[in-house]
N, C-alpha and C positions, 0 to 999 in steps of 0.2 A: 893799698888801693884796691886789691882783690877783695879783702875782707869788707871794705866799705861798700863795694858793689853788691855782695851777697846780702849784707844787712838791708841795703835799699830794696832789693828784690823781695826779701822777707816781709818787710814793712808794707810793700805795695801789695803783696798777697793778702796780708791781714786786712788792709783797707778794702780790698775787693770783696772779701768774705763778709764785711760788715754791711754791704749793700743788701744782703738777704734779709736784714732786719726791716727793710722797707716792706710793709705788709698790708693787706686788707684782712679783715676778720670774718669768721663765720661762727654761727651758734651751733651748739650741740643738738643733734637730732636724738632725742631720748626714745628708746625703742623697747625697753623692757623694764619691769619692776617686780620685785619680790619683798620678802620680809626683811626690812631694813636695808634694801638695796635698790638703787636705780642705775641703769646703764644706757649708754648711748655712743654716738660716734660723731666725729667732725667729718662731713662727707668728703671734702677735697683731699684730705690727707690720710684718712682711714684710722686716725688716732682715736682709740676708745676713751671714754670717760666713765668713771664709776663712782657714784656716791654710796657710802656706807655710814650707818649710824642707827642707834637704837631709838632715835627721836623721830624717825620718818613718820610723818602724818599721812600724806597722800601725795600722789604725783599725777601729772598729765603727760602722756606718752603719745608717740605716733601722730602728733599734730591734732589731737582731739581734746576738746575742752574749752574753758573760757579763755578768751583772749584778755588776759590781765595786763597786757602791755598797751592796750588801746581801749577807748570808749569809757562808758559810765561817767565819771567825773572829768574825763578828758574829751574835749571836742575833736576826736580823732587820735592819732598816735600820741601817747603821754609824752610830754617834754622831758621828763625825767630820764628817758632812754634815747634822747637825741643828742649825739655828741660827735664832732668832726672825727673822721677816721674809723668810727665804730658803727657798722650798719644797724638799723633798727632790727630788734628781734625778728627772725624770719619765720618763727612758728610759735605755737602757743605752749610748747612743752615747758614744764617747770617742775620743781621739786618743792614740796611743802613740809616744813618742820615746825616744831613748837619753840625751838631755840633754847633748850634746856642746857644743863651743865655737862652733859655727856659729850664724848668726842664725835665730831663730824669730820668725815674725810672725803675729799674729791681726789681720785687717783687717775693719772693719765698713763696709757700704755707706752707712750714715748714722751720724753721731756717737752714741755710746752713753754714758749717764751712769752712773757707778758700777757698772761691770761686775764680775761675781763669777766667779772661777775655782775650780773644784772639782779637787783633785789627788789622784791615786791613786799610792801607793807611791813617793813621791820619795826616793830614796836607799835604802840598806841600813844595817844595824848596822855593817858594815865599809866602806861606800862612802858618804861624805857628799856626795851630789849637791847641787849649789847652782845655782839660777837667778839671774841677774842681770838684772833688768827695767830698762827705760828710764824707768819711772815708779815713784813711791812707792806703797806699798800698805799694807794693814793685815791682819793675820791675824785672821780672825773666829772660827775654830774648828780644832782639831786633835784627833787621838785614834785610837783603834783602828779599823783598816780591815780589808778583805778578808783581807789577808796577816798580820793580827795586829799586835803591838806593835813598838817603842814608839809609832809613829805620831806622831812629834814634828816640828813645823815650827817653825823658828826664824829670826829676823831676823838678817841679816849686813850689815855696812856696805856701802854702795854699792847700795842697793835690792836686796840679795840675800836669797834665800829658801833656807834649807838644810833638807834633810829627812833623817831617820833612819827609814826605813820610813814616811815622812811622808804622812799622809792629812788632808784638811781643806778649808777654805774661806778664800780671800783676797779682798779687795775693793780695787779701784783707785778712789780718790776723785777725781772730776773727770769731764770729758766727753772721750772719745777716739774718734778714727777708726781708730787702730791701737795695738797694744801689741807691743813687741818685746823679746826677751831672748836671752842666751847662757847656756850652762851650763858647769860644771866638774865633774870626777870623774864622767864619764858611766858608765852602768850598762847592764844588759841592756834594761830598759824602765821608763819610768814614764808615767802617763796623766793626761789632764785633759779637761774640757769647760768651756764658759762659759755664764753666764746674764746677762740684761739686764732692766733694769726695764720694766714696763708701767704707764703711767699709769692710775690707778684712775678708773672712770667718775665717781665722786663729786667727785674732784679737778678733772677736766675740766669738770663741770657748774659747780662753785664758780668756776672761772676764768672761764667764759663769763659767769656771772651778775655777777661783779665788774666785768668789762670793760664789760658793757652798762650797769651802774650808774654807772660812771665817765663813759661816754659821755653818759648822760642828764643827769648833774650838770654836765658841761662845756657841753652844749647850752643848758641853762637859764641858765647863767652868761653865756654869750656873747649870748643873746637878751634877757637882762635881764628 
């Protein structure tokens, strides 16, 4: 009987911890760039994000530059970046690469759960640029972007993502300290930025309340 009670409390605490997964997202503020490196931060958590690669073309930092997420061939915010639960990119920051076969790495200073990547103009109608990631991912959305259509993102075997003027959002399911990839069929440039979840205050409060409740039950059980 006593063992069953403790197992129940353990399972209850795990269930409570899972509520932290209920999150909103925020986009990285990119703040500095150097030779082969771009760095930034997720404002609410202070987790830093760093891109490294020999294929770095150029970047937009400190919210300065062209708004590739809106306008031109889009009558306002591009639909490729509109998806339930993920806010529209909050700044114009982005990283531009050619997508060649060298290794590209995004590293987080603390592990990030279910990071989202927004992609700008991956590939062309005549150049099917493909990213091969070291982790599986899910395509959340694709569609018309700043440069127009077709705006297609497609899955390719081997954790591959192929674009034909591809714009959209993908998510990596799991918890990661870094994500790496290589490319094939490089082009003039394609771009991206990343978003990370922020635990909602209500979820954190629920977690704290549940843990305190479990502690109280455990104390009463022990003291009898």
